[in-house]
C-alpha positions as CSV (number, residue, x, y, z in Angstrom):
1,X,-196.8,-84.6,-32.1
2,X,-193.0,-84.4,-32.0
3,X,-191.5,-81.6,-29.9
4,X,-188.0,-80.4,-29.1
5,X,-186.4,-81.9,-26.0
6,X,-186.2,-78.5,-24.4
7,X,-190.0,-78.5,-24.3
8,X,-190.0,-81.8,-22.4
9,X,-186.8,-81.2,-20.4
10,X,-188.4,-80.0,-17.0
11,X,-190.9,-82.9,-16.9
12,X,-188.4,-85.4,-18.1
13,X,-185.9,-84.4,-15.4
14,X,-188.5,-84.1,-12.6
15,X,-190.1,-87.4,-13.3
16,X,-186.9,-89.4,-13.7
17,X,-185.5,-88.0,-10.5
18,X,-188.7,-88.6,-8.6
19,X,-189.5,-92.1,-9.8
20,X,-185.8,-93.0,-9.7
21,X,-186.1,-96.8,-10.6
22,X,-186.2,-97.5,-14.4
23,X,-187.1,-100.6,-16.4
24,X,-184.2,-101.0,-19.0
25,X,-184.7,-103.6,-21.7
26,X,-181.9,-105.1,-23.8
27,X,-182.2,-107.8,-26.5
28,X,-180.2,-110.9,-27.0
29,X,-178.6,-112.2,-30.2
30,X,-181.8,-113.8,-31.2
31,X,-183.9,-110.6,-30.8
32,X,-185.5,-111.6,-27.5
33,X,-186.0,-108.8,-24.9
34,X,-184.8,-109.0,-21.3
35,X,-185.8,-106.3,-18.8
36,X,-184.3,-105.2,-15.5
37,X,-184.6,-102.5,-13.0
38,X,-181.8,-99.9,-12.9
39,X,-181.1,-96.5,-11.3
40,X,-180.0,-93.9,-13.9
41,X,-179.1,-90.3,-12.9
42,X,-179.9,-87.9,-15.8
43,X,-178.3,-84.6,-16.8
44,X,-178.6,-82.3,-19.8
45,X,-175.4,-82.0,-22.0
46,X,-175.6,-79.8,-25.1
47,X,-179.4,-79.6,-24.8
48,X,-179.6,-83.6,-24.8
49,X,-180.4,-85.8,-22.0
50,X,-177.6,-88.2,-20.9
51,X,-178.2,-91.0,-18.4
52,X,-175.6,-92.5,-16.2
53,X,-175.9,-96.0,-14.6
54,X,-173.6,-97.7,-12.1
55,X,-174.0,-101.3,-13.1
56,X,-171.8,-104.4,-13.8
57,X,-170.6,-104.9,-17.5
58,X,-171.0,-108.7,-17.1
59,X,-173.5,-111.4,-17.3
60,X,-176.6,-111.3,-19.5
61,X,-176.8,-107.5,-19.6
62,X,-173.1,-107.2,-20.6
63,X,-173.5,-109.8,-23.3
64,X,-176.7,-108.3,-24.7
65,X,-175.2,-104.7,-24.8
66,X,-172.0,-106.1,-26.5
67,X,-174.1,-107.6,-29.3
68,X,-176.6,-104.7,-29.5
69,X,-175.9,-101.4,-27.5
70,X,-179.6,-100.2,-28.0
71,X,-182.0,-100.2,-25.1
72,X,-185.5,-99.2,-24.3
73,X,-186.2,-97.6,-20.9
74,X,-189.3,-96.7,-19.0
75,X,-190.4,-95.0,-15.8
76,X,-193.9,-95.2,-14.2
77,X,-195.3,-93.7,-11.0
78,X,-198.5,-94.7,-9.3
79,X,-199.6,-91.0,-10.1
80,X,-199.5,-92.0,-13.8
81,X,-196.4,-89.9,-14.7
82,X,-194.6,-91.9,-17.4
83,X,-191.2,-91.4,-19.2
84,X,-190.4,-93.7,-22.1
85,X,-187.4,-93.7,-24.3
86,X,-184.9,-95.6,-26.6
87,X,-181.1,-94.9,-26.3
88,X,-177.7,-96.0,-27.5
89,X,-175.4,-97.1,-24.7
90,X,-171.7,-97.1,-24.2
91,X,-169.4,-98.1,-21.4
92,X,-167.4,-95.4,-19.8
93,X,-163.6,-95.8,-19.5
94,X,-162.2,-92.4,-18.9
95,X,-161.5,-91.5,-15.2
96,X,-162.7,-87.9,-15.5
97,X,-166.2,-88.9,-16.5
98,X,-166.2,-91.7,-13.9
99,X,-165.3,-89.0,-11.3
100,X,-168.2,-86.9,-12.5
101,X,-170.7,-89.7,-12.3
102,X,-169.4,-90.6,-8.9
103,X,-169.9,-87.1,-7.7
104,X,-173.5,-87.1,-9.2
105,X,-174.4,-90.2,-7.3
106,X,-172.8,-89.3,-4.0
107,X,-174.0,-85.7,-3.9
108,X,-177.6,-86.0,-5.1
109,X,-180.0,-86.2,-2.2
110,X,-181.4,-89.6,-1.3
111,X,-183.1,-91.6,-2.6
112,X,-181.8,-90.5,-6.0
113,X,-178.2,-90.3,-4.7
114,X,-176.5,-92.8,-2.5
115,X,-173.1,-93.6,-1.1
116,X,-171.3,-95.8,-3.7
117,X,-168.9,-96.9,-1.0
118,X,-171.7,-99.1,0.5
119,X,-170.9,-101.3,-2.5
120,X,-167.2,-101.7,-1.4
121,X,-165.9,-99.2,-3.9
122,X,-163.3,-96.9,-2.5
123,X,-163.7,-94.3,-5.2
124,X,-164.3,-93.5,-8.9
125,X,-160.9,-94.9,-9.9
126,X,-161.9,-98.4,-8.5
127,X,-161.9,-101.2,-11.1
128,X,-165.4,-102.2,-9.9
129,X,-166.9,-98.8,-10.7
130,X,-168.4,-99.5,-14.1
131,X,-170.6,-96.8,-15.7
132,X,-173.0,-97.2,-18.5
133,X,-174.0,-94.1,-20.5
134,X,-177.4,-93.6,-22.1
135,X,-177.8,-91.3,-25.1
136,X,-181.5,-91.3,-26.0
137,X,-182.5,-90.9,-29.5
138,X,-186.2,-90.7,-28.6
139,X,-188.0,-89.7,-25.4
140,X,-191.7,-89.5,-24.4
141,X,-193.3,-88.0,-21.4
142,X,-197.0,-88.4,-20.3
143,X,-197.9,-86.5,-17.1
144,X,-200.8,-87.4,-14.8
145,X,-202.6,-84.1,-15.4
146,X,-202.8,-84.7,-19.1
147,X,-203.8,-88.3,-18.4
148,X,-206.6,-87.1,-16.1
149,X,-207.9,-84.7,-18.8
150,X,-208.2,-87.7,-21.2
151,X,-205.1,-87.0,-23.2
152,X,-203.4,-90.3,-23.5
153,X,-200.9,-89.2,-26.2
154,X,-197.4,-88.8,-24.8
155,X,-195.3,-85.8,-25.8
156,X,-192.5,-87.0,-27.9
157,X,-189.0,-85.6,-28.6
158,X,-186.8,-87.2,-31.4
159,X,-183.1,-86.5,-30.7
160,X,-181.3,-87.8,-33.8
């Protein structure tokens, strides 16, 4: 059953901020997937989830995203709380947005937030502070309580 994102918003934000580490999958030019663990922070803008990741725009990940900016992402907890989704990505260039993302990471309580200066970055204007934006077009949430009741169908929101 498809629902509005607003119906899933609280669980989505709770689970992503509690689980923290996210598997993000890109694809190469031949359609082969590659997964890695990343650390997004999410917020809601205009009633849509937006994810922010401090990560390098280089190597395999950078090449994959240059060829195909679509990703799949997933969160899982041992309690069986699950968030799944697909998103379009874009690299952030404007300083105002980078300041906003810097603030989100440095003011969120640990372990979700952390001091980005530990990576040798003096501030959001630093050349090394590269930010990837996630704009999901589909998200799914499956909570442990539903799972325990035998409901194995995730709640889904399409965001196109």
